[in-house]
NUMI-87591 format. One line per 10 residues: number of its first residue (from 0); their letters; for each residue y, z, x of C-alpha. Coordinates in steps of 0.05 Angstrom, whole numbers. Each point is the difference from the previous one (the first is absolute). Layout:
<sites>
NUM	A	Y Z X ~ ...
</sites>
This chain:
<sites>
0	MKNKLILQKV	1655 78 2565 ~ -32 57 39 ~ 34 14 67 ~ -31 40 57 ~ 38 51 40 ~ -13 -17 74 ~ 59 28 39 ~ 50 57 -4 ~ 55 9 50 ~ 50 57 6
10	YTVSSKRGKP	66 -6 37 ~ 72 26 -1 ~ 53 -41 -36 ~ 53 -29 47 ~ 67 -30 -18 ~ 31 -69 5 ~ 75 -7 -7 ~ 1 71 -29 ~ -50 -17 -55 ~ -74 21 -7
20	RLWLQHIVNE	-44 -51 34 ~ -64 -29 -30 ~ -38 -15 63 ~ -71 -28 -6 ~ -32 -5 68 ~ -51 -51 26 ~ -62 38 -20 ~ 25 9 -71 ~ 17 -73 -10 ~ -63 -27 32
30	TANFKPGTTL	-43 46 -41 ~ 37 -20 -64 ~ -5 -74 17 ~ 75 -7 4 ~ 10 -62 44 ~ 63 -21 37 ~ 46 -44 -42 ~ -31 17 -67 ~ 38 32 -57 ~ -12 72 -22
40	YIHVDEYNKT	20 31 -66 ~ 27 71 1 ~ 5 45 -61 ~ 37 67 3 ~ -23 53 -50 ~ 53 55 1 ~ -37 43 -51 ~ -66 2 38 ~ 34 -2 68 ~ -40 -60 24
50	ITVQNCPYDN	15 -67 33 ~ -53 -53 -13 ~ -4 -62 45 ~ -49 -56 -15 ~ -11 -73 18 ~ -1 -28 -71 ~ 53 2 -55 ~ 2 55 -52 ~ -13 -16 -73 ~ 65 36 -16
60	GDNVHEVSVS	56 -21 46 ~ 47 57 -16 ~ 27 39 60 ~ -39 -43 49 ~ 27 -21 68 ~ -26 -55 45 ~ -5 2 76 ~ -30 -47 51 ~ -51 26 50 ~ 30 -5 70
70	SRVNRVSGQP	-39 3 65 ~ 2 19 73 ~ -36 -41 53 ~ -51 43 36 ~ 9 -4 75 ~ -75 2 14 ~ -27 -50 -50 ~ 63 -41 -9 ~ -13 1 -75 ~ 49 26 -53
80	RPLVDASGEK	-18 66 -34 ~ 30 15 -69 ~ 56 50 -12 ~ 39 21 -61 ~ 68 31 14 ~ 46 12 -60 ~ 53 51 -19 ~ 51 14 -54 ~ 22 46 -56 ~ -57 -26 -43
90	FSTVLCIQDK	-49 41 42 ~ 41 64 4 ~ -29 28 -65 ~ -68 3 33 ~ 12 2 75 ~ 40 53 36 ~ 19 -8 73 ~ -42 45 46 ~ -49 18 -55 ~ -73 -18 7
100	IEISVYRNGD	-30 -53 -45 ~ -71 -24 -13 ~ -17 -74 -3 ~ -64 -19 -37 ~ -30 -69 8 ~ -45 -31 -53 ~ -38 -65 5 ~ -39 -45 -47 ~ -16 -66 35 ~ 65 -34 19
110	YGQVIVRPLR	40 46 -45 ~ 34 57 37 ~ 41 58 -27 ~ 38 55 37 ~ 24 63 -35 ~ 53 41 35 ~ 17 71 -23 ~ 23 67 29 ~ -56 35 36 ~ -42 42 -47
120	FRLFETETFE	-29 60 35 ~ -28 67 -23 ~ -22 49 53 ~ -59 29 -38 ~ -17 -59 -45 ~ -26 -69 20 ~ -9 -61 -44 ~ -69 -33 6 ~ -34 -63 -26 ~ -71 -25 -1
130	SPADERLRLI	-12 -59 45 ~ -35 -61 -29 ~ -75 7 -9 ~ -41 -19 60 ~ -72 15 18 ~ 21 18 71 ~ 28 67 23 ~ 76 6 -8 ~ 34 12 67 ~ 66 37 7
140	SICAGSGLGS	33 -4 70 ~ 55 47 22 ~ 42 -20 61 ~ -38 -66 -3 ~ 38 -34 57 ~ -13 -75 1 ~ -63 10 -41 ~ -51 -10 56 ~ -37 64 -19 ~ 1 -17 -74
150	SLFVDTSYYT	-26 -70 15 ~ -60 29 37 ~ -19 40 -62 ~ 9 -63 -43 ~ -41 -41 50 ~ -62 42 -15 ~ 1 -30 -70 ~ -7 70 -31 ~ 74 13 -10 ~ 59 -32 -35
160	ATMEVEIEED	70 16 25 ~ 37 35 -57 ~ 62 32 30 ~ 34 7 67 ~ 61 39 24 ~ 38 -24 62 ~ 72 11 21 ~ 9 -56 52 ~ 20 -64 -34 ~ -30 -49 50
170	SASVLKHNLP	-67 38 -1 ~ 3 0 -76 ~ 11 -75 -1 ~ -63 -10 43 ~ -38 45 -48 ~ 25 -36 -62 ~ -18 -67 32 ~ -72 21 9 ~ -9 44 -62 ~ 45 -37 -49
180	YSFLINSDLR	-28 29 -65 ~ 2 73 20 ~ 57 46 -20 ~ 43 11 62 ~ 55 53 4 ~ 49 -15 56 ~ 37 66 6 ~ 1 69 29 ~ -60 42 -22 ~ 49 51 -28
190	DVNLVAKGDV	28 -50 -51 ~ -66 -21 -31 ~ -5 18 -74 ~ -47 -54 -27 ~ -73 3 23 ~ -62 -41 -16 ~ -65 36 -14 ~ -53 -9 55 ~ -69 19 23 ~ 11 5 75
200	AFVTLDCSEF	65 18 37 ~ 11 -22 72 ~ 52 43 35 ~ 28 -20 68 ~ 64 40 9 ~ 46 -19 57 ~ -33 27 64 ~ 63 -3 44 ~ 17 70 -23 ~ -64 27 30
210	SSLGDLDQGY	-17 -48 57 ~ 25 8 71 ~ 29 -70 -7 ~ 46 27 -55 ~ 49 58 -6 ~ -52 53 -17 ~ 43 31 -55 ~ -61 2 -46 ~ 41 -22 -59 ~ 45 61 -3
220	FDNLILGTYK	60 -43 -13 ~ -31 -51 -47 ~ -54 39 -38 ~ -36 -58 -33 ~ -55 47 -22 ~ 31 18 -67 ~ 8 -74 -17 ~ -72 -14 22 ~ -26 57 -43 ~ 39 -24 -60
230	ILKAAEPRVI	-31 -69 6 ~ -71 25 11 ~ 5 50 -57 ~ 22 -55 -49 ~ -49 -54 25 ~ -60 47 -11 ~ -48 -32 50 ~ -70 27 9 ~ 4 -7 75 ~ 57 5 51
240	FYENVPQFYQ	-11 -31 69 ~ 46 18 58 ~ 10 -36 67 ~ 46 26 54 ~ 7 24 71 ~ -40 64 15 ~ 63 42 7 ~ 18 -13 -73 ~ -58 42 -25 ~ 26 61 39
250	SSTYYDLQQL	69 -4 -30 ~ 33 41 -54 ~ 12 -66 -36 ~ -74 -13 -10 ~ -13 73 -15 ~ 53 1 -54 ~ -27 -63 -32 ~ -70 28 -2 ~ 26 64 -32 ~ 36 -40 -54
260	LSHDFPYHVG	-62 -41 -14 ~ -52 55 6 ~ -7 13 -75 ~ -12 -74 -17 ~ -38 -17 64 ~ -40 62 20 ~ -53 -37 41 ~ 19 -25 69 ~ -31 -37 59 ~ 32 0 68
270	PIRLESHAFG	40 -11 40 ~ -49 -47 33 ~ 24 -24 69 ~ -27 -69 17 ~ 15 -48 56 ~ 1 -73 -22 ~ -35 -21 64 ~ -62 37 -25 ~ -1 -46 -60 ~ -1 -63 42
280	SIARRDRSYA	74 -12 11 ~ 20 -21 70 ~ 67 36 -9 ~ 3 76 -2 ~ 33 33 -60 ~ -8 75 -5 ~ 9 20 -73 ~ -23 54 -48 ~ -21 -10 -72 ~ -9 46 -60
290	VSFRDKEDFD	-25 -8 -71 ~ 16 44 -60 ~ -40 -1 -65 ~ 16 21 -71 ~ -73 9 -19 ~ -55 38 37 ~ -50 -55 -20 ~ 40 -50 42 ~ 7 50 57 ~ -75 10 2
300	LFRIPKPPAI	-14 -74 3 ~ 49 -18 56 ~ -27 -17 69 ~ 44 1 62 ~ -3 -69 33 ~ -39 1 65 ~ 16 -45 59 ~ -51 -56 1 ~ -43 -16 61 ~ 29 -67 18
310	RHKRLKEFLD	15 -42 61 ~ 73 1 19 ~ 27 -70 5 ~ 39 -23 61 ~ 73 -18 -4 ~ -15 -73 10 ~ -35 -1 -68 ~ 66 17 -34 ~ 45 -47 39 ~ 30 -65 -24
320	PASTVHVWKS	-33 -66 20 ~ 8 -20 73 ~ 44 -58 -20 ~ 54 48 -27 ~ 65 0 40 ~ 23 70 17 ~ 62 29 32 ~ -22 35 64 ~ 42 50 39 ~ -2 19 74
330	LDKWMNSFKS	-43 60 17 ~ 37 12 65 ~ 66 5 -36 ~ -29 51 -49 ~ -30 41 56 ~ 65 0 40 ~ 37 25 -61 ~ -53 54 -11 ~ 4 23 72 ~ 76 3 -3
340	KAEKNNSWSE	-7 51 -56 ~ -40 45 47 ~ 57 -1 49 ~ 47 23 -56 ~ -49 56 -20 ~ -11 -33 -68 ~ -57 35 -37 ~ -29 -67 -20 ~ -16 -14 73 ~ -55 52 -4
350	RNIEKTFVSE	-37 -38 -54 ~ -71 -24 16 ~ 2 -77 -1 ~ -76 -10 5 ~ -2 -30 -70 ~ 70 -29 -2 ~ -24 -68 24 ~ -71 -19 -23 ~ -44 -59 15 ~ -36 -42 -52
360	EATEFQCIPR	-63 40 16 ~ 30 66 -23 ~ -34 37 -58 ~ 55 51 -10 ~ 75 5 6 ~ 56 46 -21 ~ 28 10 -70 ~ 45 -55 -26 ~ 63 38 -21 ~ 58 -22 -43
370	RYRSQSASNS	41 -18 61 ~ -55 -41 33 ~ 49 -51 28 ~ 42 53 37 ~ -37 -12 66 ~ -26 71 9 ~ -54 27 45 ~ -31 32 -63 ~ -15 -69 -29 ~ -54 -50 20
380	YVLSKDQKSW	13 -72 18 ~ -44 -60 16 ~ -7 -12 75 ~ -6 -72 25 ~ -63 -22 36 ~ 36 -4 66 ~ 28 70 -13 ~ 72 -23 14 ~ 26 -3 -71 ~ -4 37 -66
390	RFLTVSELRR	16 -13 -73 ~ 5 34 -67 ~ -57 -6 -49 ~ 18 -49 -55 ~ 5 17 -74 ~ -64 -40 -14 ~ -37 39 54 ~ 24 66 -28 ~ -22 -21 -69 ~ -71 -9 26
400	IFSIPEWFEF	2 65 39 ~ 22 41 -60 ~ -44 -38 -50 ~ 59 -21 -44 ~ -26 -41 -60 ~ 6 -75 10 ~ 37 -7 -66 ~ 55 48 21 ~ 64 -37 19 ~ 67 16 30
410	PSHIPLYRIY	55 -39 -37 ~ 39 -51 42 ~ 64 42 -4 ~ -29 59 38 ~ 21 -2 73 ~ -54 4 54 ~ 22 67 27 ~ -7 31 -70 ~ -70 -30 -8 ~ -20 35 65
420	EMIGQSVCGR	31 65 -26 ~ -35 -4 -67 ~ -68 -12 33 ~ 14 55 52 ~ 15 52 -52 ~ -57 -19 -46 ~ -74 20 1 ~ -67 -19 30 ~ -35 -44 -51 ~ -70 22 20
430	VIKSFANEIA	13 74 -12 ~ 40 -10 -64 ~ -54 -45 -30 ~ -53 51 18 ~ 36 53 -41 ~ 17 -49 -56 ~ -73 -18 -7 ~ -23 73 1 ~ 52 20 -53 ~ -22 -59 -44
440	SVFFRRHALE	-72 22 10 ~ 18 68 -30 ~ 24 -33 -64 ~ -62 -44 -4 ~ -50 56 11 ~ 38 47 -46 ~ -4 -53 -55 ~ -74 -9 13 ~ -13 75 -5 ~ 40 12 -63
450	GSKQGLNNDY	-55 -26 -45 ~ -49 50 29 ~ 45 61 3 ~ 30 36 -60 ~ 46 59 -6 ~ 67 21 29 ~ 11 28 69 ~ 41 63 -4 ~ 0 15 74 ~ 73 -1 21
460	MKLSLDQTGQ	-10 35 67 ~ 38 -38 54 ~ -45 -30 53 ~ 10 -39 65 ~ -45 -42 44 ~ 17 -6 74 ~ -17 -55 50 ~ -66 33 19 ~ -24 2 -73 ~ 12 75 -8
470	IGFVIS	21 21 -70 ~ 50 57 -5 ~ 43 36 -51 ~ 74 -15 -4 ~ 43 63 -3 ~ 70 -12 -25
</sites>
């Protein structure tokens, strides 16, 4: 029976009645097909320091314990979600309170197996494995969020999701729901020690450290760059694609990462600053992108996506059907609150509200941020036809605006406010797909040229290509 590794989670061991606690969270059980009320079989291997949990009996019943999968009713969906919570001396030979452990989930049809062991980590060595053969390009996503960006790559039909790293559990559960066969690591970047090989890496590091909406500490206190480098070094992609706020590319964090990668990826394009509105989106999203290449042949073949000459749709083309019932709010009440802030010398009172409330005829509105439902002058809301009320854009409307693939779903246990946050902190589908297609085109054209070109390229001089198409030398 060949099992496939599809999830790895890292967490710190807690205690229960003074004993080490074996705690398998929702995402682990759902991925392993451990259903509420079913029996699990646990084997403790003291010699190899592993605890193996599976949903079918062992051939050898020695030193095997049985537990029943419990559950907790989700407050959003009203449905039970599986949990495993066990403790005892039998686990103390493997688990130590306050130590980190790694949980690996394997699946083969209905059969699920979970292996728990102390976290294995070597600072300068990383374990790797080859992902299953696929004719598509293998995509590695770092800080993958809910997987919206990864899904846009997959939606081009040129990529297969191979591995993702995401620390937030609810975002990871959305990702696993939509990309069930990819290897997901739900942990801090700095704890990753098993990496899948890939062709393209998609890097979207947390922008709150560099955006004016965040704390602007530029990662000085987290320093995820070393963990990112460790993953990229081991995965050995041919291309690395970055998406982030423009300030990120001026930070020491980005500079340090480029320095670490400069030997393996000497050819660089960007940063390229693009506004999503220029690519046909009705919502503005100012982001910068960069691409690093291992081979000069790929660098030479890459073309920077150009904004297409298209007609901008009006807001009404993205709205739900007229029969949809919406919750409208008083515009006068909002304006009175806004004016009261001016009397208190609140800085928000100086905000321009020209695009805060937009009609159905609008062709442009402000960026949709993570905190879209915070009722801020920096957001854009739908104005009623009589101009007396306003409302939030719905999730289905935001999906159309950001070109989220139709097959992408948010599981029923994800609360509405988190869905808005996940969409707000994601990416513009039109821009990401433009880059995904151009990167795929590099692989296709390189493959087509390989038959007509012979010989090795020994040019290791570092080169960069800026947004204007100017090639320059990289001095490090």
